[in-house]
N, C-alpha and C positions, 0 to 999 in steps of 0.2 A: 410732124404728122405720124406719130407712132401709135398705131392702133392694134399692135400685136396682142396685147393682153393687159387686163388690169393688174396682173401680178408684176408687170413691168413698171408700174407707176411708183412714185416715191411714197414713203410712209407719211402720214399727216403729222404736221408739227406737234400736235397735242400728244401723239404717241411717243415722240422723241422726248418730250417734257416729262411724260409719265415715267419713262425709263429712268431718267435722271433723278426723279423724285424718290424712287425706291432704292437707288443705289447708295445706301448709307446703312451703317450698322450691320448687326448679325441677325439672321433669320433662319428658321428651321428650313431644312432642305426637303427635296422631293414632294413638294406640295403641302408641307406642313406649316407654311408661313402664314403670317397674318394677312398679306396682300391677297393671296389665293383664297383664303377663308373669307375675306371680305367680299369676294366676288359673288358668293352664294346669294346675298341679299338682293343684288342687282339682277341676277338671273331669275330669282323668284318673282321680282316685280315685273320683269319683261315678260315672262311666260306665265304669270298669273297662277303660280302653283308652288307649294313647298315639297311636293312629292317628285323629287328628281335628285339624281346624283350627277356629278359632272367630272370631266377630266380634260386637261389641256395638252395640246400637241402643237407642233410648229408647222405642220403641213396637212393639207387636205387628204393627201393619199394616205398618210398614217392614220388619220382620223377615220376614213372610210374603211380601211382595211382592219383596224382594231375593232371598230364598231361591229362590222359584219361577222368577224371571227367569233364574237361572243354569242351569235345568234344562228350561224350556219355551221353545222358540223362538218367534219372531213369527208363524210359520205352524203352530204346534202348539196342543195343548189340554191342560188339566188336568182330570182326572176328580175330582169332589168331590161331597159331598152338597148338595142344593139349599138347605139351611139352614145350610151352613158359613159361618163368619165371613168367609172370603175372598169368598163370593158375596153375602151379605146385608149386610155391615157395612163393607166397605172401599172403597166408592165407585169400583170399577174399578181399584184400585191394581195388583193382579197383572197385569191386562191392559195397563195403562199402562207398568209397569216392564218387561215382556216385549216391549214394542213391538207389541202386537197379539195376543198369545196368547189363546186362548179358554178359558172355563170351561165344561166339559161337566157338567151337573148330573144327579145320580143320586138315587134315592129310597131310602127305608128309615125304619123307625119310630125315633122318638127321635133323629133327626139321625145315626143310625148307617147307613152304606151297606148296603143289603141285598145279600147274596152273589149272588143271582140277577141283580140289576141290574148289579152290577160285572162278572159273567161275560158278560152280554149286551153291555155296552159294549166290553169287551175283545175279545169275538168279532167285533165289527163294524169293528174297526180295519183300514183298508185304505189305507196311504200312497200307493199307486200310483193311487188314484182321486182325480183332481185336484179334484173338487168337495167332498171331505171334508176336515175339519180333524182330522188324526189325533192321538189322545192321546199325550202324551209323559211325563206325570207323573200319579201317583196321590196325591192329598192327603187325609189322614185328620186328624180332630181329636179330641183327648183331653184333657180332658172335651169332649164335644160341646156344641153350643149348646143342647141340651135337658137338659144335665147328666148324660147317660148316658156310660158308659165302654166302650171297647174293651179286652178283655183281651189280654195279651201274645200268646197263641196265635192270636187272631183277627187281630191286626196282622201276625203272621208269615204266616198263611194268605193274607191279602189282598196282602201285599207279594210273596209267592211267585207268585201269579197274575199280578200286574202285571209282575214281572220276566221271566216267561216270554214276555211280549209286548214286552219291551225297554223298559219304562217305569221311570223313577226314582220313588222313593217319598219323599214329604214328610210330616212329622208336625207339625201345629200343636199345640204343647204349652203354650199360654198358661195352662192350668190342670192341667199335668201333675202338679204337686205334689199336687193334690186327688185324683188317681187313685192315685198311689203311696202316699199317706198312709193309704189305706183298705185296703191289702193288704200282702202280703210280697213283691211283685214288685220286683226291683231295677230301677233306671233303665236299666241296659244291656239287661235282658230286654225292656223296653218299647220300645227304640229300635234301636240298631244290630244287636243280635243277632237282632231280629225282622225285619231287612231294611230298616230306615229309613236312607236315604242322607243326608237333611238334616232336622235338627230345629230348630224355632224354640222355644227353651226360655224360658218366661215366668217372671219373678219379680216383675213389677209387681203383678199381681192378688194375689200371696201376701203382699206386705207391703213391697216396694220402692217408690221414687218413680217411677222409670221405668227399667227395666233388663230387656232381652231379649237372649238370646244365640243366635246362629245357629251350629249346629254341623254341620260336614261330616265324615262318617264314612267310613273306608276309602277306596275309590277315588274317592269324591266329593271328597276333598281336592284333587284336580286342579283343582277349580273355585275354589280359594282365591284365586288372582290375579284372576279374573274378579269374584268377589264383592266384593273390595276396590275394583276399578275401578268397578263399579256403585254401590257405596256412596258413593265419592267424587263420581261424576258426579251422583248424586241428592241430595247434601247430607247423607248419613248417615255421615260420617266425622267424628265428634266431635273437636274440637281438644283438649279436655281429657278424654280418654277415662278417665282415672284415676278421675273422679267416678262413672262408670258402673261401672267395675270394683270400686270400693269398696263399692258397694251389693251386688254379687254376692258379694264376700268376706263381708260381714256376713250375708247370707242363707244362704250355705253353711256358715259356721262352726258346728260342733256340731249340724249338721242343722236349723238354725233354720227353714228354708223348709218342711221336712216337719212340723215341730211346729206351725207357724202354719196350715199347710193342714189339719192334723188338727183343730185348734181350730175352724176355719170348718166342716169337715165335721160335727163334733159338734153345733155350733149348728144346722146345716141339718137334721140328723136330729131334733134336739129340736123344731124348728119343724114339720117334717113330721108329727111325732107329735101336735102341737097341732091341726093341720088335720084329721088323720084322726079324732082324738078328738071333734072338733066335727062329724063327719059328712061331711067333704068328701073326695072322692077325689083321688088324685094322677094327673096325666096321664102322668108318666114316673117310673121308679124313681129314688131318690136315691142316686146313685153317688159324689156329691162334695158340693159346697157350694151347689148350686142346688135349689130346690123349685118345683114347678109345680102348685099346687092348682087344682081346678076349683071356683071360687067362685060362689056366687049373686051377682047384682048387689047385693043388699042387704047381704050380708056384705062385699063389696068397698067399698061406700060407708061402712059402719061403720068399717072399717079406715082408710080415708082421713080420715074425720072425726076419728078418734083420733090422727091424725098419721102414719099409715103411708104409706110411699113405696115403690112397686113398679110394675111394668109389666105391661100386659095382653099376652097372648102369642097368636100365631096358633092357632086351634083351640079357643078358649074358655077356655084356662087363664090363669093369672097367674104371672109370674116373680118369685121371691123369691130374692135372692143374699145369702149370709152371707159374712162376711170374718173375718179373724183378730181384729178388734175388736168383732165382734158380741157384745153383752152378754146374759147370762141375763135381765136385766130387760126387754130388748127382746122376747124370746120370750114372757115372762110378759105383756107388754103386749098382744101379739097375742091371747093366749088370753083376756084380760080383755075386749078389744074384741069378740071373737066371742061372748062370753057375754052381752054387753050387750043 
């Protein structure tokens, strides 16, 4: 009953097989290999555009920090939710990579930025006022850190408001697959068609070992050279990038990433049902693979005693994360422990 994180899950066997398949012969280093080059066609098909550039990293923090550093100057700010991963969990990496850029934290239920909070922040931007740090980027997260989702129309609305003020738009898509697996929205509709300039597209939580893709869409492609330079300078230019690209190939082939995200979502919904049937409310709706029950201390103790692993969450809830490998037996074990 390990529900600590989807990053704790094993890699999918297809990923391991893909690594073995490219582990032969000589290939150009630093992204110049045929495996990485071949990924462009699959990304173009997935996002329904040829107008993009991409770069691979092994972690979400590196992807977010690199992406934001290309759009936020050392004297600018990034608007994000106060519970966003870049604010809560990345040890100042965006500020470090940008050389001093600031995170301006906004409020909103379920880690989704409230429209009024965004409009207020945008309305207060005044670059001519020397005492202020003007916002230059809006960063959204989908799924959010509370497991809630922005719909494509909401992203388009927020991106439109931001761009009216001259801001670029970043989307942290570490769990983008879990959002898309729950509906009929295409990846393009959730990203560049909604006004996203730079996407950090995560496959690690979905079933890879360590594979994140930074995508620059449309005019943002002009930042491609800077992105590579920053990647090199910060040590995020993998010499044997083909092994990162191989993971992406495996995940994207036949839509495996969406199938695995769907499996994780289904387990999360089953887990949510267990908690609600046991009389516990949920702090947030289940829009993907994370569940936040408001448990009594006794119930939490019983789950831990039965071998359950999960985290307490600010506000009195507990966070349970399901992965592609979460088994039905684990969900049943939670139900048994709650009945004990």
